[in-house]
Every structure is written in C-alpha cells, then in structure tokens.
C-alpha positions as CSV (number, residue, x, y, z in Angstrom):
1,X,0.0,0.0,0.0
2,X,1.2,3.5,-0.8
3,X,0.7,4.8,2.7
4,X,2.1,8.1,3.9
5,X,1.6,8.5,7.7
6,X,3.5,11.7,8.6
7,X,3.1,15.1,7.0
8,X,2.5,18.7,8.0
9,X,0.1,21.5,6.9
10,X,0.0,25.2,7.4
11,X,-1.7,24.5,10.7
12,X,1.8,23.7,12.1
13,X,4.9,24.3,9.9
14,X,3.9,22.9,6.5
15,X,3.6,25.0,3.3
16,X,0.3,23.6,2.1
17,X,-3.2,23.9,3.6
18,X,-4.7,20.6,4.8
19,X,-6.9,20.4,1.7
20,X,-4.0,21.2,-0.6
21,X,-1.9,18.5,1.1
22,X,-4.6,15.9,0.6
23,X,-5.0,16.9,-3.1
24,X,-1.2,16.6,-3.6
25,X,-1.2,13.2,-1.9
26,X,-4.0,11.9,-4.1
27,X,-2.2,13.2,-7.2
28,X,1.0,11.4,-6.1
29,X,-0.8,8.1,-5.8
30,X,-1.1,7.9,-2.0
31,X,-3.8,5.4,-0.9
32,X,-3.7,6.1,2.9
33,X,-2.8,9.4,4.4
34,X,-2.3,10.7,7.9
35,X,-2.0,14.4,8.7
36,X,0.3,14.8,11.7
37,X,0.7,18.5,12.5
38,X,3.0,19.4,15.5
39,X,1.1,19.4,18.7
40,X,-2.1,20.5,16.9
41,X,-5.2,18.7,15.5
42,X,-6.9,21.9,14.0
43,X,-6.3,20.8,10.4
44,X,-7.9,17.3,10.7
45,X,-11.5,18.3,9.9
46,X,-10.5,20.1,6.7
47,X,-8.2,17.3,5.6
48,X,-10.7,14.6,6.4
49,X,-13.4,16.4,4.4
50,X,-11.1,16.8,1.4
51,X,-10.0,13.2,1.6
52,X,-13.7,12.1,1.4
53,X,-14.1,14.2,-1.8
54,X,-10.9,12.7,-3.2
55,X,-11.9,9.1,-2.2
56,X,-8.6,8.9,-0.3
57,X,-8.5,6.9,2.9
58,X,-7.5,9.1,5.8
59,X,-6.1,8.7,9.3
60,X,-6.4,11.3,12.0
61,X,-3.0,12.0,13.4
62,X,-0.7,14.3,15.4
63,X,3.0,14.7,16.2
64,X,3.7,15.4,19.8
65,X,6.9,17.0,21.0
66,X,8.3,15.2,24.0
67,X,11.5,15.3,26.1
68,X,13.5,12.2,26.9
69,X,16.3,12.2,29.4
70,X,17.6,15.7,30.3
71,X,17.0,17.6,27.1
72,X,16.6,15.2,24.1
73,X,13.5,16.0,22.1
74,X,11.7,13.1,20.6
75,X,8.7,13.3,18.3
76,X,5.9,10.9,18.8
77,X,3.3,10.4,16.1
78,X,-0.2,9.4,17.2
79,X,-2.2,7.6,14.5
80,X,-5.9,6.8,14.6
81,X,-6.6,9.3,17.5
82,X,-9.8,10.8,18.7
83,X,-8.9,14.5,18.4
84,X,-11.7,15.4,20.9
85,X,-10.4,13.2,23.7
86,X,-10.2,15.6,26.8
87,X,-6.7,14.5,28.0
88,X,-5.3,14.8,24.5
89,X,-6.9,18.2,24.0
90,X,-5.5,19.5,27.3
91,X,-2.1,17.9,26.8
92,X,-1.6,19.5,23.4
93,X,-2.7,22.9,24.7
94,X,-0.1,22.5,27.4
95,X,2.6,21.8,24.9
96,X,1.6,24.6,22.6
97,X,1.6,27.1,25.4
98,X,5.4,26.9,25.7
99,X,6.1,27.4,22.0
100,X,5.7,31.1,21.9
101,X,8.1,31.6,24.8
102,X,10.7,29.4,23.0
103,X,10.2,31.3,19.8
104,X,11.0,34.6,21.5
105,X,14.1,33.1,23.0
106,X,15.2,31.8,19.6
107,X,14.8,35.3,18.2
108,X,16.9,36.7,21.0
109,X,19.7,34.3,20.3
110,X,19.5,35.0,16.6
111,X,19.6,38.7,17.2
112,X,22.9,38.2,19.1
113,X,24.1,36.5,15.9
114,X,23.2,39.6,13.8
115,X,20.0,38.1,12.4
116,X,17.5,40.8,13.4
117,X,13.7,40.8,13.4
118,X,13.6,37.0,13.5
119,X,10.5,36.7,15.6
120,X,8.4,39.0,13.4
121,X,9.9,37.3,10.3
122,X,9.1,33.8,11.5
123,X,5.6,34.9,12.4
124,X,5.0,36.0,8.7
125,X,5.8,32.4,7.7
126,X,3.5,30.8,10.3
127,X,0.1,29.8,9.2
128,X,-0.8,29.4,12.9
129,X,0.7,32.2,15.0
130,X,0.4,30.0,18.1
131,X,2.8,27.5,16.6
132,X,5.8,29.5,15.5
133,X,8.6,26.9,15.2
134,X,12.1,26.4,13.9
135,X,10.9,25.8,10.3
136,X,9.4,29.3,10.3
137,X,12.7,30.8,11.5
138,X,14.5,28.7,8.9
139,X,12.4,30.2,6.1
140,X,13.1,33.7,7.4
141,X,16.8,33.1,7.6
142,X,16.7,31.9,3.9
143,X,14.7,35.0,3.1
144,X,17.4,37.1,4.6
145,X,20.0,35.5,2.5
146,X,21.9,34.0,5.4
147,X,21.4,30.4,4.1
148,X,20.8,28.8,0.8
149,X,17.9,26.6,1.9
150,X,15.8,25.5,4.8
151,X,17.8,22.2,5.3
152,X,21.1,24.1,5.7
153,X,19.6,26.5,8.3
154,X,19.1,23.7,10.7
155,X,22.8,22.6,10.3
156,X,24.3,26.0,10.8
157,X,21.9,28.0,12.9
158,X,19.2,26.0,14.7
159,X,20.7,22.7,15.7
160,X,22.1,21.9,19.2
161,X,25.2,24.0,19.8
162,X,24.4,26.5,17.0
163,X,23.6,30.2,17.5
164,X,19.8,29.9,17.4
165,X,19.4,26.7,19.4
166,X,17.3,27.0,22.5
167,X,16.7,24.0,24.7
168,X,13.1,23.4,25.8
169,X,11.3,20.9,28.0
170,X,8.2,19.5,26.3
171,X,5.8,16.9,27.6
172,X,7.5,13.8,29.1
173,X,7.6,10.7,26.9
174,X,5.3,9.0,29.3
175,X,2.8,11.9,29.0
176,X,2.8,11.9,25.2
177,X,2.2,8.2,25.0
178,X,-0.6,8.4,27.6
179,X,-2.4,11.1,25.7
180,X,-2.2,9.1,22.5
181,X,-3.3,5.9,24.1
182,X,-6.1,7.6,26.0
183,X,-7.4,9.0,22.6
184,X,-7.4,5.4,21.2
185,X,-4.3,5.9,19.0
186,X,-1.2,4.0,18.1
187,X,2.1,5.7,19.2
188,X,4.9,5.7,16.6
189,X,8.4,7.0,17.1
190,X,9.1,9.5,14.3
191,X,12.4,9.5,12.3
192,X,14.4,7.5,14.8
193,X,17.8,8.1,13.3
194,X,17.5,11.9,13.2
195,X,18.1,12.3,17.0
196,X,21.6,13.4,18.1
197,X,22.1,10.4,20.5
198,X,24.7,7.6,20.6
199,X,23.8,4.1,19.5
200,X,23.6,3.0,23.1
201,X,21.2,5.9,23.9
202,X,19.1,5.2,20.9
203,X,18.7,1.6,22.0
204,X,17.5,2.9,25.3
205,X,15.0,5.2,23.6
206,X,13.6,2.1,21.8
207,X,13.4,0.2,25.1
208,X,11.8,3.0,27.0
209,X,9.3,3.7,24.2
210,X,8.3,0.0,24.1
211,X,8.0,-0.2,27.9
212,X,5.6,2.8,27.8
213,X,3.4,1.1,25.3
214,X,4.9,2.5,22.1
215,X,3.8,0.3,19.2
216,X,5.6,1.4,16.1
217,X,8.6,3.1,14.5
218,X,9.1,4.9,11.2
219,X,11.1,2.3,9.3
220,X,10.8,4.5,6.2
221,X,11.3,8.2,6.8
222,X,12.1,10.9,4.3
223,X,15.7,11.5,5.3
224,X,16.9,7.8,5.5
225,X,19.2,6.0,3.1
226,X,18.9,2.3,2.2
227,X,21.3,1.1,4.9
228,X,19.4,3.1,7.5
229,X,16.1,1.7,6.4
230,X,17.4,-1.9,6.8
231,X,18.7,-1.0,10.2
232,X,15.3,0.3,11.3
233,X,13.7,-2.8,9.8
234,X,16.0,-4.9,12.0
235,X,15.1,-2.9,15.1
236,X,11.4,-3.3,14.3
237,X,11.8,-7.1,14.1
238,X,13.9,-7.2,17.3
239,X,11.5,-5.1,19.4
240,X,8.3,-6.3,17.8
241,X,7.4,-2.8,16.5
242,X,4.9,-2.1,13.8
243,X,6.5,-0.5,10.8
244,X,5.4,2.9,9.5
245,X,6.0,4.6,6.2
246,X,6.4,8.4,6.5
247,X,7.7,11.2,4.2
248,X,7.6,13.9,6.9
249,X,6.6,16.2,4.1
250,X,6.5,19.9,4.8
251,X,6.2,21.4,1.4
252,X,7.6,21.4,-2.2
253,X,11.3,22.2,-2.2
254,X,11.7,21.9,1.5
255,X,11.4,18.1,2.2
256,X,13.7,15.2,1.6
257,X,11.0,13.4,-0.4
258,X,7.5,14.2,-1.7
259,X,4.3,12.7,-0.5
260,X,3.9,9.1,-1.5
261,X,7.3,8.7,-3.1
262,X,8.9,6.4,-0.5
263,X,9.9,2.9,-1.5
264,X,8.0,-0.1,-0.2
265,X,8.6,-1.4,3.4
266,X,11.2,-4.1,3.6
267,X,9.9,-7.7,3.8
268,X,9.0,-9.4,7.0
269,X,7.5,-6.4,8.8
270,X,3.9,-5.8,10.1
271,X,2.7,-2.4,8.7
272,X,1.2,-0.1,11.2
273,X,-1.8,0.4,8.9
274,X,-2.7,-3.2,9.4
275,X,-4.3,-2.0,12.7
276,X,-5.7,1.3,11.2
277,X,-7.8,0.1,8.3
C-alpha cells in the first residue's frame, strides 16, 4: 500500500493547507494518508473532508513534542486518534503554550548572531501564530540571504550547539504516549535516526518507548538511506514494533521526499496500517 503517515500542513509548519496537502497526496498516488501536525489537530477536519471528496483513505494523526532524558526532544506520532479526547486536547494545549516563549528566546539568540527581526519574520511564515517553530525561523533566515535553503539553516543556525538553538522541555515521553493511548491511537516513534544520540542511547530510547506502550517506529522516513532503512527494519523485528512509512513532508522544495514517493517497506514487517484500516 502507498501509505504516507506523517506530513504537515499550514496548521503547524507545513507549506500547504490541509486540503492542498490531501490533493497533492492523491495526485501522487497515496492510498492512505495521515495528517500529523505538530502538537495540533486543528487541520484534521479540513483534511478529512477533502479526503472524502478525493476518495482517499485518511487517518487522524498528530505529532507530539516530548522530552527524553535531560534535554533530548523526541517526536511521537499518534495515529488513529480521537482528536476530541479531553486528555489529548488538554495535553496538546499545554505543549503549545510553551512554543511562543521558546520562539521569542530563539529570536533573541539569533539577534545576538546579527539576524535581526527574526520573531516577526518567522511569524510571517507561520500559518498558525500560536505554533511558531524552527521551520518558520529557517524560512526567514533563507529569506534574509543567510542560508541557501531550509535544510542548511538547521545545520548552521538552529541545531544543538548553534547560535539559534534554545533547549526546551516539552511533555515527558510518558505523558505523550498516555495522551495518544487515551485517545485510542497508536504511538509511533518518528524518524528514529534523526536524533543526536549515541547508538547506546538510541537503543535505550527504543526500550523506554516500548516499555511505555509505544507500538511502532518509522522504518521508512524521508531522510533515510537504504542502509538506515534496513537498520530500522532490523530494530522493528527485534523489538516487535509495527512499521510505519512516512515522508515527513512539509512542502515542495523543503522536504527530503515528496508525499507518497517512498519505497515499499522491507519484507518481514507488520505495517502499522494493518491496525488502522
């Protein structure tokens, strides 16, 4: 199945509206789509309605920012959630409430690095003013001519140890998974190889995630090469994780891969969508 179970709209830090995202997915041959905006479910109704018009199977999703250990951010995708579940609604509101303060601190750090007006600049790129994030700052920095593209901004300005990096404590991993499970969803660890942790630490992430009821990992993610895909397939088999297929698409020209353009899952894995449809 051409399933794509991780992408973003203008409701968080994507370039396309929920409806535009659905239409692009349909045009690219996607058969099952999940919208997973950061800490926000406000785009699901629009996407769900457009998916019905396009005869495209749709899964309600979200991507929750969580903190593991002292300061490592992990992104947890919830699939098949009830967006109205009270604990999830309250939890996401709690996470979002810290985003503006972080955005203002990022702007202060960038100002010290001679990138001025970054908060207002990022705000112009945000479809949802309550969710100004690093992608919006990245677009502003490109606009200012201080980087060639959004991908390079993260490497030189916004990653840990760089001038615009600001640590932030999100929800705990336990909280994020509890909200997803309470809302009837399946918890999936997003892009496992993108975190700046050692191999030993990553193995502990997998173990902790499973101990807390995490069910799946993104075996296929937009930024992974073939060797990394096979490594994540091995991890999925070892830990008994369901396997997800996810572009993490944010917009044309900004993402590693387009909606629906990932290769098939490796053999011998149980797809996460076997429990969603």
